[in-house]
Each structure stands twice: as C-alpha cells, then as structure tokens.
C-alpha positions in Angstrom: 0.0 0.0 0.0 1.5 3.3 -1.2 0.0 6.6 0.3 0.7 10.2 -0.7 0.1 13.1 1.6 0.1 16.4 -0.3 -0.6 20.0 1.0 -3.5 22.2 0.0 -1.7 25.2 1.3 1.9 26.0 0.4 3.0 26.7 4.0 1.9 25.0 7.2 -0.7 22.8 5.7 0.0 20.2 8.4 1.4 17.5 6.1 4.1 16.3 8.5 1.8 16.1 11.5 -0.8 14.3 9.4 1.9 11.9 8.0 3.5 11.1 11.4 0.0 10.3 12.8 -0.7 8.2 9.8 2.4 6.1 10.3 1.4 5.7 14.0 -2.0 4.6 13.0 -0.8 2.1 10.5 1.7 0.5 12.9 -1.2 0.3 15.4 -3.2 -1.7 12.8 -0.4 -4.2 12.3 1.4 -2.6 9.2 5.2 -1.9 9.0 5.1 1.5 7.2 8.0 3.6 6.2 7.6 7.4 5.7 9.5 9.2 2.9 10.2 12.9 2.2 11.6 13.3 -1.3 12.7 16.9 -0.8 13.0 19.1 2.2 14.9 22.2 3.3 15.9 24.4 6.3 16.5 28.1 6.5 19.6 28.9 8.5 17.9 31.8 10.2 14.3 30.6 10.8 15.3 26.9 11.4 18.5 27.7 13.2 18.0 25.1 16.1 17.3 22.4 13.6 20.4 23.3 11.5 22.6 23.2 14.6 21.0 19.9 15.9 22.0 18.0 12.7 25.2 20.0 12.0 26.6 19.0 15.5 26.7 15.4 14.1 28.3 16.5 10.8 24.9 15.8 9.0 22.2 17.9 7.2 18.6 17.0 7.6 15.4 18.7 8.9 12.9 17.9 11.6 10.2 16.7 9.2 12.5 13.9 8.0 13.6 13.1 11.4 10.0 12.8 12.6 9.0 10.6 9.7 12.0 8.4 10.3 11.3 8.1 14.1 7.7 7.2 13.4 8.6 4.6 10.7 8.8 0.9 11.4 12.4 -0.5 11.8 15.7 1.5 12.1 15.4 4.4 9.7 17.8 7.3 9.2 16.5 10.7 7.9 19.0 10.8 5.0 17.8 7.5 3.7 14.1 8.6 3.4 14.9 12.2 2.4 17.4 12.1 -0.6 17.6 15.9 -1.1 17.8 18.4 1.7 18.6 22.1 1.0 20.0 24.7 3.4 19.0 28.3 2.7 19.6 31.7 4.3 17.7 34.9 3.9 19.3 37.5 1.6 16.9 40.5 1.4 17.1 42.3 -1.8 19.3 39.7 -3.5 18.5 37.2 -6.2 20.2 33.8 -5.6 22.0 31.5 -8.0 18.8 29.6 -8.7 16.7 32.8 -9.3 15.2 32.7 -5.8 14.2 36.1 -4.4 15.2 37.3 -1.0 17.0 34.0 -0.1 20.1 32.1 -1.3 20.7 28.3 -1.4 23.9 27.5 0.5 24.4 23.8 0.6 22.5 20.7 -0.6 22.8 17.3 0.8 22.1 14.5 -1.8 21.9 11.0 -0.7 24.0 9.0 -3.2 24.5 5.3 -3.6 27.4 5.4 -1.1 25.8 7.8 1.3 25.4 11.6 1.7 27.1 13.9 -0.8 27.2 17.7 -0.6 26.7 20.5 -3.3 28.0 24.0 -2.4 26.9 27.2 -3.9 30.3 28.6 -4.8 29.1 32.2 -5.2 27.6 32.2 -1.7 30.7 30.7 -0.4 32.9 33.4 -2.2 30.7 36.1 -0.8 31.0 34.8 2.8 27.3 33.8 3.1 28.1 30.3 4.4 28.3 30.6 8.2 31.4 29.4 9.9 29.5 26.7 11.8 28.2 25.3 8.6 31.6 25.3 7.2 33.1 23.7 10.3 30.4 21.1 11.0 29.7 19.7 7.5 32.3 17.6 5.4 32.5 20.0 2.5 36.2 19.7 1.5 35.3 17.2 -1.3 31.8 18.8 -2.0 30.8 19.7 -5.6 30.9 23.4 -6.1 28.5 25.1 -8.6 28.6 28.7 -9.7 26.1 28.9 -12.4 22.5 27.7 -13.2 23.9 25.6 -16.1 26.4 24.0 -13.8 23.7 23.3 -11.2 21.5 21.7 -13.9 24.4 19.4 -14.8 24.8 18.3 -11.2 20.9 17.8 -11.1 21.2 15.3 -13.9 24.1 13.6 -12.4 23.1 13.3 -8.9 19.7 14.6 -8.0 17.7 12.7 -10.6 19.3 9.3 -9.8 18.7 9.9 -6.2 15.0 10.6 -6.9 14.8 7.5 -9.1 16.3 5.3 -6.4 13.7 6.7 -3.9 10.9 6.0 -6.3 12.1 2.4 -6.7 12.3 2.0 -2.8 8.8 3.4 -2.4 7.4 1.0 -4.9 9.2 -1.9 -3.2 8.1 -1.1 0.4 5.1 -2.9 1.4 3.5 0.1 3.2 4.9 3.5 2.4 3.8 7.0 3.2 5.3 9.7 1.0 5.0 13.4 2.2 5.3 16.0 -0.5 6.8 19.4 -0.1 5.1 22.8 -0.3 2.0 22.4 -2.4 3.5 20.2 -5.0 1.0 17.6 -6.2 3.4 14.7 -6.8 7.0 14.7 -5.5 8.1 11.5 -7.2 7.1 11.2 -10.9 7.7 7.5 -11.1 6.2 6.3 -7.9 2.7 4.8 -8.0 0.1 5.7 -5.3 -3.0 3.7 -4.1 -4.5 6.7 -2.4 -3.9 10.3 -1.8 -4.7 12.7 1.1 -4.7 16.4 0.3 -4.2 18.1 3.8 -4.9 21.7 4.8 -6.0 23.3 8.0 -9.4 21.9 9.0 -9.8 19.1 6.4 -8.3 16.2 4.5 -9.7 15.3 1.0 -9.1 11.7 0.1 -8.6 10.7 -3.6 -8.1 7.5 -5.6 -4.4 7.2 -6.3 -4.7 6.2 -10.0 -7.2 9.0 -10.8 -5.0 11.6 -9.0 -2.0 10.5 -11.0 -3.9 10.6 -14.2 -5.1 14.2 -13.4 -1.6 15.2 -12.7 -0.6 13.9 -16.2 -3.4 15.8 -17.7 -2.3 19.1 -15.8 1.4 18.7 -17.0 0.3 18.0 -20.6 1.3 14.3 -20.6 3.5 11.6 -18.9 6.7 12.8 -20.5 6.4 16.4 -19.5 7.2 15.9 -15.9 10.0 18.3 -15.9 7.7 21.0 -14.5 6.2 20.4 -11.0 2.4 20.7 -10.9 0.5 22.2 -8.0 -2.1 20.6 -6.0 -4.8 23.0 -7.0 -4.2 22.3 -10.6 -4.7 18.6 -10.1 -7.6 18.4 -7.6 -9.5 21.0 -9.7 -10.1 18.2 -12.2 -11.3 15.6 -9.5 -14.0 15.0 -7.0 -12.7 13.6 -3.7 -13.8 10.2 -2.5 -14.4 11.8 0.8 -13.7 15.0 2.7 -12.9 14.6 6.5 -12.6 17.3 9.1 -9.4 17.6 11.0 -9.2 18.8 14.6 -6.7 21.7 15.6 -4.1 20.3 17.9 -1.8 22.1 20.3 1.9 21.6 20.4 1.9 18.8 22.9 -0.5 16.7 20.8 1.2 17.4 17.6 4.5 16.2 19.1 2.9 12.8 20.0 2.2 10.5 17.0 -0.3 8.4 19.0 -2.4 11.3 19.9 -2.4 12.5 16.3 -3.5 9.0 15.3 -6.4 9.2 17.7 -7.4 12.8 16.6 -7.3 12.0 12.9 -8.5 8.4 13.0 -11.5 9.1 10.7 -9.3 10.5 8.0 -6.8 7.7 8.3 -9.6 5.1 8.0 -10.9 6.8 4.9 -7.4 6.9 3.3 -6.8 3.2 3.9 -10.2 2.3 2.7 -9.5 4.2 -0.5 -6.2 2.5 -1.0 -7.8 -0.9 -0.6 -10.7 -0.3 -3.0 
C-alpha cells in the first residue's frame, strides 16, 4: 500500500503532523510502514536550532524527515528517506543563484549510492554567506561546487535525478509506504505509484483514488513525458471530486508532538485513506 500526503496550502498545511500520525495509525493496525520525504529544506535563520542539531553530528537534515524516520517501522535514518535536503539563508534584496528572491541556497545534501554527498553554492561561499559553523560542521572539502545555473543543472542530472529515481524504486518496493510531498506540489516523485492520496490543509483532509489523482496530474502537466515542471495541488484536484472529505481537529503543540495522539485525533481521516487504498 502506497499513500501520498500532499498539501492544499503552500505553508503550514499540516502535512508532517498528518503523515506522522498516519504512520502511527498504520503501525497500530499491524502494518510496518516507512515514511518518505523526497525533498526538504531548512532556513539557517528561521530553522537555526534544527540546523545546529543536525550539524553538530556533521549531518544535514530537517525535523520533518527526522519525525518521519522516528515514526517509521524499523531503524530508519533521515537521510535514507529524504534524498535531497537544502540549506537556505535569507538575503533580502538579493536574487540567488537559482533565481530565488530574497534568499540564497547555500548547501544541498544529496543521498548518493554510497551515502550523503554535498553540493555547495560557490558564489555564496565566495561572498562569505556560508556561516562558519556550517563550514566547520559539514564535510564540505570534497563537495561539488556550482557557480552557475547551467552548472547546477548538470549536477541535477548527475546526482539529484538518480537519487529521486532510487527513492521511487524504494517506495514502490516497500510494502507500506507514506510519502510526504513538499510545499503544495502535487506529486513529489514522478515514477512512484500511489494507491490513495490525502490532500491536507487546515481543518480538512480530502481523500482521492491514487490512480485517478496521478492521471489528473498527467493531464495538468500535458502528458506523462512532460514531468520536468512540477504541478501544484490546486491544478490537479480541480479536475477531481474527492472520494471523501474529512474534518481535522486543531491540535496543540503537545498533541502534535505525540504521534499516537495525532493518530487518535485524525482516526476518521486515516480510516478513509486506507479504505480508498484498498478499494
């Protein structure tokens, strides 16, 4: 059973809380699920504690992947379920190497076949934008440096695309998988099949048949071979009627931090999602 959790809002849709509770609910029902987060990122300023927590161990991952790994069955490391993690920093008034406005990508961690690899923004490094603690904590001596969009695209083809393909194969091979998308991107892995999809936003979860959702995603992108452009959730669900819509309760910090309590609070939505997957 392969389940996708996507967000109806770009920010703070509640995807990770929902996904972690879903993993706890599935484990409670006798499944051995593994959670996946194809892409994630931290901001050095806004997520500083998280950056320091992983950096102290010479690693780069975020709290979302850490929560998914902890809630999964078995011994799971964040880097193995989250193949691409990006570290940003705010740069007001500046356009970054990748065209980003007001912030600049500093370092990417890509999980290669032999383990974590790093890609460094050479322009940001030359301008002194990489904090000393990042330079000191991460093993960047042998990291790939990029200083142009064309150079970054080359690294994308060499490292990022194979990492995503490996993860898609692992998702397909995992008996029970939960994949959390990023932002409001409809499908984070082009080659992974999904049996059911939950689109989560504050106050509700909309449940969709996986095959129909993926077919709508193809239509939104113009066809199965035009997956270079990411499609947004709104573009996909605008073509579909949900199988069901389930209300979600607001949860406080303490409850959100306890997967079992989330599983209890959102039990109706999880039951509807599993039912859709088993149709």
